[in-house]
N, C-alpha and C positions, 0 to 999 in steps of 0.2 A: 567367175562371178564376183563382183565387188559389192561390199556392204556399205562403203563410205565414199565420200567424194575425193578422197586423197589418192586413189589409184591403187593398182595391184602391187606396185613395188612397196609402197608404204604399208599396205596390209600384210605383205609377205614379211617385211622386216619386223612388224609388230606382232607377228604370229610365231616367231621363233621359240617362244616359251613352250610351245607344244612338243618340241623335241624332248623335253624332260619327261613327258608322259610316256615316251617309248623306251625309257630306261627303267627296268624294274627296281623297286625300292627307292627310286629317286623321283617318282612321279609327283610327289607332293611339292617339289620346288616350283614347278610351273604355276600351280594354283596359288601358292604364297606370293609369287611374283605378280600375277595379275590382280590378286586381291589388294596388294600394296599399291600398284600403279593406278588402279581404277577406284581405289578407296571403297571396296566392297567387302563387308565383313563375311558374307556367305562364302566367298571364294577363299578367304583366309581360313574359315572354319573347315571347308572341304580339304584344303591343304593340310590343316592340322590333323584331320581324320585320316587322310592318306599317310601322313607321317607316322601317326600312332599305330595304324595297322601294319605298316611296313616295319616299324621298330619291334612290335610284338612278334611278327613273323620271323624276323631276323634273330631276335633273342631266343625264341623257341628252337629254331634251327641250330643255332650255336650251342644252346643248352643240350640238345640231343647229341650233337657231335662230341661235346666235352664229356657227357655222360658215357657215351659209347667208348671213348678213349680211356677214361678212368676205370671203367668196369671191364674193359677188354671184351666187350660183347657188342653185338650189333642189335640195335633196337628193331630193325626191320625196315625193309624197303617201303612198306605200306605207309608208315608215318612220314617218311621223307617225301613220298609221292603226294601225300595229303597236304603237306606244307607247301610244296611246289605248286600244287593245284590251287591253294588259297592265294598264294602270291600271284599266280597267273590270272585268277579271277579279278583281283583288285587292280592288277596291272592293266588288264583289258578294259575294265570299267573306267579307269582313269583316262585311257586313250579315247574312248567314246565320249566321256564327259568333257574332255578338253576340246574335242571337235565341236561339240554342241555349244560350249561356252564361248567359243571363238567369236561368233557373230556379235553377241552382246558386248564382249570385251572391246572389239574394234569400234563399235558405235560409241561406247562410253569413252574410250581413249581419244577418239576424234573430237568429241565434245570438250574434253579436258584440254587437249592440245590447242584447239581453237580459242577457248577461253583464256588460256595462258598467253597465247600469241597476241590476242587483242589487248590483254592487260599490259604486256610488254610494250606494245605499240603506243598505248596511252601514256605509260610512264616515260618511255623514250622520247616521245615528242612533246611531253608535258602539255597535253591537250587540255583545254579548259572548255567548259560548256559555253555555247555562244552567249554573248551578253545581250541584254535587252536593248541596249543602245544601238547595236548593229541592226536589230530587227525593226525597231521603231525610232526614227529620228526624234530629237527633242522638239517639243511643241513650241512654235513661235507664233504668237498672235499676229494677225494682219494689222497693218497700220490703219489708224482712223482717219487719215488725211482725205481719202477719196470717198468717205461716207458722207451722206447728207445729214445735217443736223435736224433733230425733231422740232426744234424751236428753242429760243432763248428764254421765253417768258412762260410762266405758268398761267393757267386759266385763273380768272378772278376768284372763283370758288375755292380753288386750291390755295391761292394766296391768303384768303380770309381764314381758312382752316389752319394754315401754318401760323398766322399771326395770333389766332385765338389760343393755340397750344403754347406759344411762347409767352403769352401774357397770363396764363393760368398760374395759380399758386402751386407750390411743390406738393402739398398734401393731396390736392385733387389729381395731380399727375400720377401719384403713387396709387391712389384708390382706383383710378381708371385702369392702371396696369394690373392690379390685383383682380379687378372685376373680369378681366379677360380670361 
C-alpha cells in the first residue's frame, strides 16, 4: 500500500530510517532523522526523549556493572532483568511509534520534495510570470478615414453661444465658472 504518488520504491527508500528503531539504544536516531528532514519539532522531541531514556538506561546498567566489579559482589539478577525490561519496553515502543509515524513522514516528505523540485525548475529555467503584453496586445485605434463626418458646420444657436462667450469680459467668465 502506497501513501504517496512517488511509488513503492521511493517510499521504501525514504523509510529506511525505521531500521534504527529495531536497534536497541539507537532507536532515537530515526526520529532525529525524520524530524530534521520533515522539519517537525515533535519528531525531534521524540528522538530526544528516546535518546535520553536510552542514555539513562545505559548509564544505570554500566553503573551497576562497575559497582559490582568494584565491590566484588553481585547486585542481583533482578535489577539487571528490570533494566533490560525497561530497555525492551522503550525499544518496542519506538518500533511501533516509527511504523505509525511513517505515513505522515512520507506524505510530508513528498510535499517537500515536490516543492523543492518545482523551485529548482523555476530557478533553472529562469521562468518569469507571463507578461501582460502577451495576454493583451497593445491598443491601436481604428483609422478615421472610413467614418462619416457629422458635419462641418455648427448649428446657428451653437455658433451664437460660442460668439457670446468669446465676447464676454473676463470677470463674467470667472463668475460663471464659480457659480457652477
